[in-house]
N, C-alpha and C positions, 0 to 999 in steps of 0.2 A: 583652658577653660579660658573665651573667649570676652571680648569687653570694649571697648574704648574707655580713655579715661574723659569720661561726661563733661563734656565744655572746656575741655581740651587742657593735657597738661601745661606749655609755654601759651608765652601772651596771656591777655586779659581778655575777657569775652564778652559780647554785649549779653542783658535782656531776652532782645528776643531768640537767637544765637543758644542760650542756657534754656532756654524754654523747653525749644524745638526738639533741643539734643537730649533730655531730663524722657522728653515724647518716642522716643527712638531708644534710646537706651537701657527703657525699660523694659523694652522687650530682647534685651543684650541678656541672658545665660549669667557672665559676671557683672552687673553693674557698681557703677562707685564715681563720685564726683569728687574731683582730687586732680589738686593742681599746684604750681610749683611754688614757696612762700614769693619769688619777685612775684605774681601775678597779682589782680585784684581779687580780695575774696568771694569766693559766685559759691559757696549755700547758703540754698533757696530762700533766706532769711534776710541775705542782700538783697534781696533785689523782691519787695514789699508789693508792687503792682503786676510782680512775674511764680509768687506762692502762692495764691491758689492753687492757676493751669499747672504748674510746676510736684503741687501736690495729687493732684487728681490720677496724675502719669505716675508718680511712688506709687498712688490706692490700688489701681489699675495689677502692676504686675504681682499686689502683695496682694492681691486676689488671686494672681493666678501662680502663684506661685508650686500647691498643693499642687495641683495638674499636670502644672511642669516637672513636678520630682517624683510625681507620679510614672509619669514618662520617661525619666531620667533610670528608672527603676525598671522598666518593665526593657528599655532599648537594651541597657546590661545586661537583659536573663535571657532577649528571645535577638538581638543581632537588629532590632527594624530599626529602624531610623526614631524622631524623637518627635520629628515635626512632617507629618508626611499627608497629598490629597485622603479625601475623606474615601475617596473608592478604599483606600486598602483597608478600611477599621468598616467596614460596609458596602461589605462585597457583594453582598446580594439583594441591597437596595435598589428594583429599577426608578425610581425617583434618582436617585444620580445617574445610574445608569443615562438616562433620556435628558440631563446637561446638558454632557459633553460636549 
């Protein structure tokens, strides 16, 4: 499993950086907001103006989890990549072939 500590582990994070980090981190297989005890709190609730944007990123993540987990299992069983080009899923679809 890979993924960065959202917000960074050391030093303090800014509100805008925390928003952007959550928006990116929502796409990581391993996603956590984590920092050292010497840094300011970076829980989304600690940034009221950013909370809704962070919450939206997390909600998108949870909408996709069942899809991702299905593909993790399929990848484990078949050896095919988890994230792959659409052409791999629909090799005979002429519309996809035209968009190259």
